[in-house]
VEXDREN-2710 file (C-alpha; in Angstrom, 1 decimal):
% VEXDREN-2710
k/r/px/py/pz
1/UNK/0.0/0.0/0.0
2/UNK/1.4/3.4/-0.9
3/UNK/0.9/6.8/0.7
4/UNK/-2.2/8.9/0.1
5/UNK/-0.3/12.0/-1.0
6/UNK/0.1/13.1/-4.7
7/UNK/2.0/10.1/-6.0
8/UNK/4.2/9.5/-3.0
9/UNK/5.9/6.1/-3.2
10/UNK/6.4/5.9/0.6
11/UNK/5.3/2.6/2.1
12/UNK/2.4/2.7/4.5
13/UNK/1.9/0.3/7.4
14/UNK/-0.8/1.0/10.0
15/UNK/-1.1/4.7/9.2
16/UNK/-2.6/6.3/6.1
17/UNK/0.6/8.0/5.1
18/UNK/4.3/7.3/4.8
19/UNK/6.9/8.2/7.5
20/UNK/7.9/11.4/5.8
21/UNK/4.4/12.8/5.7
22/UNK/3.5/11.5/9.1
23/UNK/6.5/13.4/10.6
24/UNK/5.3/16.5/8.7
25/UNK/1.9/16.2/10.2
26/UNK/3.3/15.7/13.7
27/UNK/5.2/19.0/13.2
28/UNK/2.0/20.7/12.4
29/UNK/2.3/20.9/8.6
30/UNK/-0.3/19.0/6.7
31/UNK/1.0/17.3/3.5
32/UNK/-1.8/18.8/1.6
33/UNK/-0.9/22.4/2.7
34/UNK/2.8/22.1/1.7
35/UNK/4.2/24.9/-0.5
36/UNK/4.0/24.2/-4.2
37/UNK/6.5/25.3/-6.8
38/UNK/5.8/26.1/-10.5
39/UNK/5.9/23.1/-12.8
40/UNK/6.8/25.1/-16.0
41/UNK/10.2/25.8/-14.6
42/UNK/10.9/22.1/-14.0
43/UNK/9.5/21.2/-17.4
44/UNK/12.0/23.7/-19.1
45/UNK/14.9/22.4/-17.0
46/UNK/14.1/18.7/-17.8
47/UNK/14.3/19.6/-21.6
48/UNK/12.1/16.6/-22.6
49/UNK/10.2/16.8/-25.9
50/UNK/6.8/15.6/-24.5
51/UNK/5.0/14.9/-21.3
52/UNK/5.4/11.2/-22.0
53/UNK/9.2/11.5/-22.3
54/UNK/9.2/13.5/-19.1
55/UNK/7.1/10.8/-17.4
56/UNK/9.6/8.1/-18.5
57/UNK/12.6/10.3/-17.3
58/UNK/11.1/10.9/-13.9
59/UNK/9.3/7.6/-13.3
60/UNK/6.0/9.5/-12.6
61/UNK/2.7/8.8/-14.2
62/UNK/1.7/11.4/-16.8
63/UNK/-1.5/12.0/-14.9
64/UNK/0.6/13.1/-11.8
65/UNK/2.7/15.4/-14.0
66/UNK/-0.4/17.0/-15.5
67/UNK/-1.7/17.5/-11.9
68/UNK/1.6/19.2/-11.0
69/UNK/1.2/21.4/-14.1
70/UNK/-2.2/22.6/-12.9
71/UNK/-1.6/22.8/-9.1
72/UNK/2.2/23.1/-8.9
73/UNK/4.8/20.7/-7.6
74/UNK/4.6/19.9/-3.9
75/UNK/7.8/20.7/-2.1
76/UNK/8.7/17.1/-1.2
77/UNK/8.1/16.0/-4.8
78/UNK/10.1/18.8/-6.2
79/UNK/13.2/17.4/-4.6
80/UNK/12.5/13.9/-5.9
81/UNK/11.8/15.1/-9.4
82/UNK/14.9/17.2/-9.6
83/UNK/17.1/14.3/-8.5
84/UNK/15.4/12.0/-11.1
85/UNK/16.7/14.3/-13.9
86/UNK/20.1/14.7/-12.3
87/UNK/19.8/18.2/-10.8
88/UNK/19.5/19.8/-7.4
89/UNK/16.2/21.5/-6.7
90/UNK/18.0/24.8/-6.2
91/UNK/19.3/24.6/-9.7
92/UNK/15.7/24.5/-11.0
93/UNK/13.9/26.7/-8.6
94/UNK/16.1/29.6/-7.6
95/UNK/13.9/30.3/-4.5
96/UNK/14.2/26.7/-3.3
97/UNK/15.9/27.5/0.0
98/UNK/13.4/30.3/0.9
99/UNK/10.4/28.1/0.2
100/UNK/11.9/25.0/1.9
101/UNK/12.8/26.8/5.1
END
């Protein structure tokens, strides 16, 4: 069983969310209220010809990527996506450190 949050691959045991998200909730930050970063910046940095190619490069479903395009990329997923294309999130989103603090 996987986490309930936007495509998170974290493993769930007795709770309804993975360890990362559970710790965020304990600290008073709901996973659904996390800051979101613009997807178009990531899309330009990834330099993929289509959403399908971007999906293959990141290992994310195209549906999840289209959701990120509409709603923005959640902070925790921004880090994972950046690493998947071989970059640090601060290289893609210049305000990464201010948003993540």
